[in-house]
N, C-alpha and C positions, 0 to 999 in steps of 0.2 A: 856782361850781362849784371855781374856779380854774386855775390851768393849769403847767406847766412852766416855769421861768426862761429856759429854750431852746426853739426850734425841733428837731425829732426827725425825720428823712432821712423821706422821707411817697413814694410814689408808686398809691395807692393799689389796689395788688395784694392777693390776699387773704393776712393776714398767715399765718406757719406757724412762729413762734416769741411765745412769751411774756415776757415782763419784768418780775417784781417791783421796785416801786423803794422801796425805803429811805432813811430819813432818819436822817441822826443826832441819837438824842433830846441835847436841852438839859444834860441830870443828868450825860450821858456814862454813862448807865444801857442803854444798849444800840440800837438802832435801833427805828426805826416803821415798819411798811407802810404805805403812804401814798397810791399810785397802783399800775397796770400800765398797762406801754408794752406795743406789739403789731406787729411786723416782717418782713416779710418775709423769706426766706433773704439776698436778695445787699443789704437794707441792716441786717440784725440786729448786723452788726460795726461800726457808724456810730452805732448808735443804743446796743449797750455803752459806745463811748470816749465820746461823748455826757457820757452820765450819770456815767460816772466821774469824768469830768469837771468835774463840777460836784459832787462828793463826793458822789453820793448810791450807794447798792450797788444791785448788780442780779444775779438770776444765775439768766439764759434760760435758757428748757427749751421744747421743744417746744408747741405751742399744742392743747387736747384736738380732737379729729374734730368732737364736734360745735357747736364755736366756731365764729363768723363772724366775724373782725373784717376790718377792710384795716389795710393799712401804715400808721403811723405814728397808730394812732387809742390815746390816751391817756384812764384813764379816773383821773379826782382825787377818791378819798375825800375826802368833805365833813367829817370829824372828822381827815384827817388833817394833817401840817405842812406839806403844800402848798396845804390848800386855800386860798379867796381871803376873808378876813377880813369883806371887804365885804356876802359872802351869810347871814353869822349877822344875825339885828336890830337893829340898836342899841341896844331895849331889852329886849333878853331878858336873864334876870335872871342872875346867878351861878351856877353849880353848886350845889346844896343843901349839899355836902358835897365841898369842895375839897378837902381831903387825901384824898381815897379817887379811884384813879383813872378814868378813862373809862370803861372797862371795867368796874370794880367794880360787882358787887350788892349791895354795898354793909347785906345782911344779913347778922348776928352777925359784923362783922367782929372785934371787940375776943375775942370769945370765943373764937375760934377763933382768933384770933392773928393772923391773915395776912389780908390781901384777896385775893378767890375769884371771878373773871368766873361766869357760869352756868356747868353744865357741859356739856358738846355729844358725846350717845350716838353711837356710829357706828352708827348705822340701819340698816341692810341688807334692811329691808324681808322678813324673812328669819326662820327662826329662827336662831338662834346660838349656840352651845356656853357663849359668855363672852361678857360687857356690857362694852364698853370705852368710853371717856367719857373726853374734855380740855377742861382750863381752862386759861387765867392764876392762878398765884398770885402771891403777894405778899409777906414777911416785912414787919408794922409796922413795922420800925427805918427810919429816915428814907431813909438811904443801899444802902437792899435791891431788886436790881435786878427785874423779874418776871419771872419761868418757870415753865415748861409742866408740869403733871401730867398726866400718864394716870392712871387708873384703871383695873385689869381687875377683871370681879367674877365667878368662877365658881363655884354652890349659894352655898357657905357664905362661901367662901374669896374675898377681896379682898384686892389688891395694887395699893401704887402708887407711882410712880414721878416722881421731882419732876426736871427737866432744864433745862439754861439756853436759853436762847432760838437759839442757835448751833448746841446740842443738838440741839434741835428742828429749825431747819434742813436741817440734814445730813438727820438721821432722814427727815422728810421727800423729798430728794431720795435716800436713800436704796430707799426705799418704793415711791415710780416708775422707780426702777430695776428693781427685782424686779417689780412690777407688771406692765411694761412687756416685761419675760423670760417671764414666764410666760403672755402674752398671745401669745408666737412658739411654746409647746410646750415640748419637751424638746429641747437642745442636745447 
């Protein structure tokens, strides 16, 4: 599965902080989410310092109340840059389309003029006035960086906003802040 190249502080107490771990892309196009680390309040600062000292980016956030992890727990994504290459079968065939990013849907890229992941709808299991979907997109230009596409459909009208990964990351934190404020009621 892979591990971090160093050991994070651990005390086996319940984690209160979730830290997505991003590695810089080799081609300079941004960063890749490769792991999630968890820490208790006491060790969160030390964990952030250790991650950033190893040239990894992290943006700590409170852990969701329904998630239970212990301080020091790390989940490495098997498709990320921190994954152990030994976990890949030695006789595994190379990707069928090496020019496509691993997240690409590979369906009609040339006609669309972009690589695109499958769209993820924000389904709340309730009727909503607007249908919202998000996806990764990337121009076919060799130096193009992946972007986040946000599409909203309201009846016959649709709108699409494409933003950089950095803008999407900041939007994620802004939305989390607004949701947290909404849970607390009016102020």
